[in-house]
C-alpha positions as CSV (number, residue, x, y, z in Angstrom):
1,K,132.2,-112.0,78.4
2,Q,134.6,-110.9,75.7
3,A,132.4,-111.1,73.4
4,S,129.7,-108.9,75.4
5,V,132.9,-106.3,75.3
6,D,133.5,-106.8,71.4
7,E,129.7,-106.5,70.7
8,L,129.7,-103.4,73.1
9,S,132.7,-101.6,71.3
10,M,131.3,-102.7,67.6
11,L,127.7,-101.0,68.7
12,I,129.8,-97.6,69.9
13,G,131.8,-98.0,66.8
14,L,128.5,-98.1,64.7
15,A,127.0,-95.5,66.6
16,T,129.7,-92.7,66.4
17,E,129.8,-93.3,62.8
18,F,125.8,-93.0,61.9
19,I,124.4,-91.7,64.5
20,T,123.9,-87.9,64.5
21,N,121.2,-87.0,66.7
22,V,122.8,-85.2,69.9
23,D,120.1,-86.0,71.9
24,H,119.9,-89.7,71.3
25,L,124.1,-89.4,71.8
26,S,123.9,-87.3,75.0
27,N,121.3,-89.9,76.3
28,A,123.5,-92.7,75.5
29,C,126.6,-91.0,77.2
30,H,124.3,-91.1,80.3
31,L,123.3,-94.8,80.1
32,L,127.1,-95.7,79.5
33,N,127.9,-93.7,82.5
34,D,125.1,-95.7,84.4
35,Y,126.7,-98.8,83.7
36,K,130.3,-97.8,84.2
37,Q,131.5,-98.3,80.7
38,Y,133.9,-95.5,80.8
39,P,136.0,-95.8,77.6
40,E,133.4,-96.4,75.7
41,L,131.5,-93.1,77.1
42,I,134.8,-91.4,76.4
43,Q,134.4,-92.3,72.8
44,M,130.3,-91.5,72.4
45,G,131.5,-88.3,74.3
46,K,133.8,-87.1,71.5
47,H,131.5,-88.0,68.7
48,A,128.4,-86.1,70.7
49,Q,130.8,-82.9,71.2
50,T,132.1,-83.0,67.6
51,L,128.8,-82.7,66.4
52,L,127.3,-80.0,69.2
53,K,130.5,-77.8,68.4
54,Q,129.7,-77.8,65.0
55,M,126.1,-76.9,65.6
56,V,127.7,-73.7,68.1
57,M,129.6,-72.9,65.1
58,L,126.6,-72.6,63.0
59,K,124.9,-70.6,65.4
60,I,127.7,-68.4,65.8
61,I,128.0,-67.8,61.9
62,F,124.1,-67.2,61.9
63,E,124.0,-64.7,64.6
64,E,127.0,-62.7,63.1
65,K,125.9,-62.6,59.7
66,T,122.3,-61.4,61.2
67,K,124.0,-58.7,63.0
68,E,125.6,-57.7,59.8
69,L,122.8,-57.6,57.9
70,K,121.1,-55.2,60.4
71,E,124.3,-52.9,60.3
72,E,124.0,-52.7,56.8
73,Q,120.1,-52.2,56.7
74,D,120.5,-49.2,59.4
75,Q,123.0,-47.6,57.1
76,L,120.4,-47.6,54.0
77,P,118.8,-44.2,52.7
78,P,115.3,-43.7,53.8
79,S,114.3,-44.4,50.4
80,V,116.1,-47.6,49.6
81,S,114.7,-50.8,51.2
82,E,117.9,-53.1,50.1
83,N,120.9,-53.1,47.9
84,E,123.2,-55.8,46.9
85,K,125.2,-56.4,50.1
86,T,121.8,-56.8,52.1
87,I,120.4,-59.1,49.3
88,E,123.2,-61.2,49.5
89,L,123.5,-61.7,53.1
90,T,119.5,-62.3,53.5
91,Q,120.4,-64.9,50.9
92,E,123.2,-66.5,52.7
93,L,120.9,-66.5,56.1
94,E,118.1,-68.3,54.2
95,A,120.4,-70.9,53.4
96,L,121.7,-71.1,57.1
97,A,118.5,-71.2,58.3
98,L,118.1,-74.8,56.8
99,Q,121.0,-76.0,58.6
100,V,121.0,-74.4,62.1
101,S,119.6,-76.0,65.2
102,S,116.5,-75.1,66.8
103,K,118.5,-75.0,70.2
104,S,120.0,-72.0,71.3
105,Q,123.8,-71.4,71.8
106,H,123.0,-71.8,75.6
107,E,121.4,-75.2,75.2
108,L,123.8,-76.6,72.7
109,R,126.8,-75.3,75.2
110,G,124.7,-76.9,78.3
111,M,124.8,-80.2,76.3
112,I,128.5,-79.9,75.7
113,L,129.3,-79.2,79.3
114,G,126.7,-82.1,80.7
115,I,128.9,-84.7,78.5
116,A,132.1,-82.8,79.6
117,D,131.3,-83.9,83.4
118,L,130.5,-87.1,82.5
119,M,133.8,-87.5,80.3
120,I,136.0,-86.0,82.8
121,D,135.0,-88.5,85.7
122,A,135.2,-91.1,83.4
123,A,138.9,-90.2,82.3
124,R,139.9,-89.6,86.1
125,T,138.7,-93.4,86.7
126,E,140.4,-94.8,83.7
127,K,143.3,-92.7,84.2
128,M,143.3,-90.9,80.9
129,Y,144.5,-87.5,81.9
130,D,145.0,-86.4,78.6
131,V,141.2,-86.9,78.5
132,V,140.8,-84.6,81.6
133,R,143.1,-81.6,80.4
134,D,141.6,-81.7,76.9
135,Q,137.7,-81.5,78.3
136,A,138.9,-78.9,81.0
137,I,139.8,-76.6,78.0
138,L,136.8,-77.3,76.2
139,V,134.8,-76.8,79.4
140,F,136.8,-73.0,79.8
141,K,135.9,-72.3,76.0
142,M,132.6,-73.2,76.5
143,T,131.8,-70.8,79.6
144,L,134.9,-68.4,79.4
145,T,135.2,-68.2,83.0
146,V,138.4,-67.3,85.6
147,A,137.7,-70.7,87.7
148,K,137.9,-72.8,84.4
149,F,140.9,-70.9,83.4
150,E,142.7,-71.7,86.5
151,E,141.2,-75.3,86.9
152,V,143.3,-75.8,83.1
153,R,146.0,-74.7,84.5
154,T,146.3,-77.2,87.8
155,L,145.5,-79.8,84.8
156,V,148.5,-79.0,82.7
157,E,152.3,-79.6,83.2
158,E,154.5,-76.4,84.1
159,K,156.4,-76.7,80.8
160,D,153.3,-77.0,78.6
161,W,151.4,-73.9,80.4
162,P,153.1,-71.2,78.8
163,D,151.9,-72.4,75.0
164,I,148.5,-73.7,76.3
165,R,147.8,-70.0,78.1
166,K,148.7,-67.9,75.0
167,K,145.9,-70.4,72.8
168,L,143.3,-69.6,75.2
169,L,143.7,-66.0,75.8
170,D,144.1,-65.7,71.9
171,Y,140.6,-67.6,71.9
172,V,139.3,-65.2,74.5
173,V,140.7,-62.1,72.7
174,E,139.0,-63.5,69.1
175,Y,135.4,-64.5,71.1
176,N,132.5,-62.2,69.9
177,A,130.9,-61.5,73.3
178,T,128.5,-59.0,71.4
179,L,126.3,-61.7,69.8
180,P,123.2,-62.5,71.2
181,G,123.9,-66.2,72.2
182,S,127.6,-65.3,73.8
183,A,128.7,-67.4,76.9
184,I,130.1,-64.1,78.4
185,T,129.7,-60.2,78.4
186,V,132.4,-57.9,76.7
187,K,132.8,-56.6,80.3
188,D,133.6,-60.4,81.2
189,Q,136.0,-60.9,78.5
190,M,137.9,-57.5,79.2
191,E,137.8,-58.4,83.0
192,L,139.5,-61.9,82.1
193,L,142.2,-60.5,79.9
194,L,143.1,-57.7,82.4
195,R,143.7,-60.2,84.9
196,E,146.3,-62.0,82.9
197,G,147.8,-58.4,81.9
198,L,146.4,-58.2,78.2
199,A,145.8,-54.5,78.7
200,K,145.6,-53.3,74.9
201,E,143.6,-56.4,73.8
202,A,141.4,-55.6,76.8
203,T,141.1,-52.0,75.5
204,R,140.4,-52.7,71.8
205,L,137.1,-54.9,73.1
206,L,135.7,-51.4,74.3
207,P,132.8,-50.7,72.3
208,D,131.7,-47.6,70.7
209,P,130.3,-45.0,73.1
210,P,126.5,-44.7,73.3
211,L,125.2,-41.4,71.5
212,P,122.5,-39.5,73.6
213,S,119.8,-39.8,70.8
214,Q,119.7,-43.8,71.6
215,A,117.3,-45.5,73.6
216,F,118.1,-46.2,77.3
217,Y,121.1,-43.8,76.8
218,A,121.7,-43.4,80.8
219,D,121.4,-47.3,81.1
220,K,124.1,-47.8,78.4
221,A,126.3,-44.7,79.3
222,S,126.2,-46.3,82.9
223,Q,127.5,-49.9,81.4
224,Y,130.2,-47.8,79.4
225,I,131.6,-45.7,82.4
226,N,131.9,-48.8,84.1
227,M,134.3,-50.5,81.4
228,L,136.2,-47.5,81.4
229,E,136.7,-47.8,85.3
230,I,137.6,-51.4,84.7
231,L,140.2,-50.6,82.1
232,W,141.5,-47.5,83.8
233,Y,142.0,-49.2,87.6
234,E,143.1,-52.4,86.2
235,I,145.5,-51.0,84.1
236,E,146.8,-48.7,86.7
237,R,147.5,-52.4,88.8
238,I,149.3,-53.4,85.7
239,S,151.3,-50.8,84.7
240,S,150.6,-47.1,85.2
241,D,152.7,-46.5,81.7
242,G,149.9,-47.8,80.0
243,L,147.2,-45.7,81.1
244,G,147.6,-42.8,78.5
245,I,146.0,-45.0,75.8
246,L,142.5,-44.2,77.7
247,L,142.7,-40.5,77.9
248,P,141.3,-39.8,74.3
249,L,138.5,-42.1,74.8
250,I,137.6,-40.7,78.3
251,E,137.8,-37.2,76.9
252,E,135.6,-37.9,74.2
253,F,132.8,-39.4,76.2
254,A,133.3,-36.8,79.2
255,K,132.4,-33.9,76.9
256,K,129.4,-35.7,75.9
257,E,128.2,-36.6,79.2
258,F,128.7,-32.5,80.3
259,Q,126.8,-31.5,76.9
260,Q,124.0,-33.8,78.4
261,Q,124.4,-31.7,81.9
262,R,125.7,-34.9,83.4
263,I,128.2,-33.3,85.5
264,D,129.4,-36.5,88.0
265,T,128.5,-39.2,86.3
266,L,132.5,-40.0,85.7
267,D,133.6,-38.9,89.2
268,R,135.0,-41.9,90.4
269,L,136.9,-42.4,87.0
270,L,138.1,-39.0,87.1
271,D,139.2,-39.4,90.7
272,G,141.8,-42.1,89.2
273,V,142.7,-39.7,86.1
274,Q,143.4,-36.6,88.0
275,S,146.2,-38.5,90.1
276,F,148.2,-38.9,86.8
277,Y,147.2,-36.6,84.7
278,P,146.5,-33.3,86.2
279,D,146.8,-30.9,83.5
280,F,144.1,-33.5,81.7
281,I,142.0,-32.6,84.2
282,V,142.4,-28.7,84.2
283,D,141.7,-28.7,80.2
284,L,138.9,-31.1,80.6
285,Y,137.1,-29.2,83.0
286,Q,137.7,-25.9,81.2
287,S,136.5,-27.3,78.3
288,A,133.2,-28.6,80.2
289,S,132.9,-25.2,81.7
290,D,132.5,-23.9,78.3
291,L,129.8,-26.2,77.0
292,L,127.9,-26.0,80.0
293,L,127.6,-22.3,80.0
294,V,126.8,-22.4,76.3
295,S,123.4,-24.4,77.2
296,L,122.4,-22.6,80.7
297,Q,118.6,-21.6,80.2
298,G,118.8,-18.3,82.5
299,N,116.7,-19.9,85.2
300,Q,118.0,-21.0,89.0
301,K,117.7,-24.9,88.4
302,Q,120.1,-24.3,85.5
303,Y,122.4,-22.0,87.7
304,R,122.6,-24.5,90.4
305,L,123.5,-27.1,88.1
306,Y,126.5,-25.0,87.0
307,C,127.2,-23.9,90.9
308,N,127.6,-27.6,91.6
309,F,129.9,-28.3,88.3
310,A,132.0,-25.3,89.7
311,S,132.2,-26.9,93.3
312,I,133.6,-30.3,91.6
313,V,136.1,-28.0,89.6
314,K,137.0,-26.3,92.5
315,R,137.7,-29.8,94.8
316,R,139.5,-31.3,92.2
317,F,141.8,-28.2,91.1
318,L,142.6,-27.7,95.0
319,E,143.3,-31.2,95.5
320,M,145.6,-31.2,92.9
321,N,147.4,-28.2,94.2
322,R,146.6,-26.2,91.3
323,K,145.1,-23.2,93.0
324,A,146.3,-20.6,90.4
325,D,144.7,-22.7,87.9
326,W,141.3,-22.4,90.1
327,K,141.7,-18.7,90.3
328,A,142.4,-18.1,86.7
329,F,139.2,-20.5,85.8
330,I,136.6,-18.9,88.2
331,T,137.8,-15.1,87.4
332,E,137.3,-15.9,83.8
333,V,133.8,-17.5,84.1
334,R,132.6,-14.5,86.4
335,E,134.0,-12.1,84.0
336,K,132.4,-13.5,81.3
337,N,129.0,-14.0,82.8
338,S,129.0,-11.0,85.0
339,R,125.7,-9.8,83.4
340,K,124.0,-13.0,84.7
341,K,123.4,-11.5,88.4
342,S,121.5,-14.8,89.5
343,L,124.5,-16.8,88.5
344,I,127.0,-14.7,90.3
345,R,125.0,-14.5,93.6
346,Q,124.7,-18.2,93.6
347,M,128.5,-18.6,92.9
348,D,128.7,-15.9,96.1
349,V,126.9,-18.2,98.1
350,N,128.7,-21.1,97.1
351,D,131.9,-19.4,98.0
352,L,132.9,-19.7,94.4
353,K,135.5,-17.0,94.0
């Protein structure tokens, strides 16, 4: 029996030294699990995961370089097809393409997670609790979910948790969720950081707002607004003192929406803003009114749009106990547009005075 154990240990040692095919290594881990050879499974699993993590990292580098090349190409003048930077990136990508795995990030992460499940069960059986903890940390890094974050917390001694928590959250902050093979979306990334009170770090992850000229602008705008809402209401939960950092971002995008005559897309967000920054709301809607009036085409549909907008302004100003501001606002609008009789009539019908 001892000879068999020694022989198995020798075979595992040779396998971890010479075998680099991750499919074969993964199959070997399952076979060792079936035969309840748990210490050897853990040894083999660590080797397989090391190779798989290297493959994931190479995949990430390839995706980052690909993204960088596209951004560089988009900035080239129409008459220029390449420059020194794009040539350099193309050459780097050609070299990386020879090394990068044909498996997707998702497939590679799935293999790591499958081996981790086997190792965690084996380590619990063998009372190797450090392995259980380390594998739980690895699973979190592969999935970046709240559930796995909490699982790590339950496995770590209380005295060690602050240091490990910081390292895990630093990993989340640095993670590039914009790549095609990302485990999570930027929204998920922000929500995890906000849950842990890292408002500034989450805010820095907010992508640039979409441009009206972009394809699928409405969908992209909706996603951007959703991220602004998450930031606003989560920061309010953490500490309302930190909300001011979002005002320039909200103002910039709100004006773009008003220019597109999308007058109510930010209503839920601005409901929250007006509770803390009434002056900001007054100034924003005054600017929005100017933007809308300039773009009015002089037809009934456009006038109805403006009256719907003015009704929102009236509601907000009165909710904030800013009746005098409302009167000043609507009086100025009426005076500047007194020749637009149809607009004035629609205002009268909607009690906008």
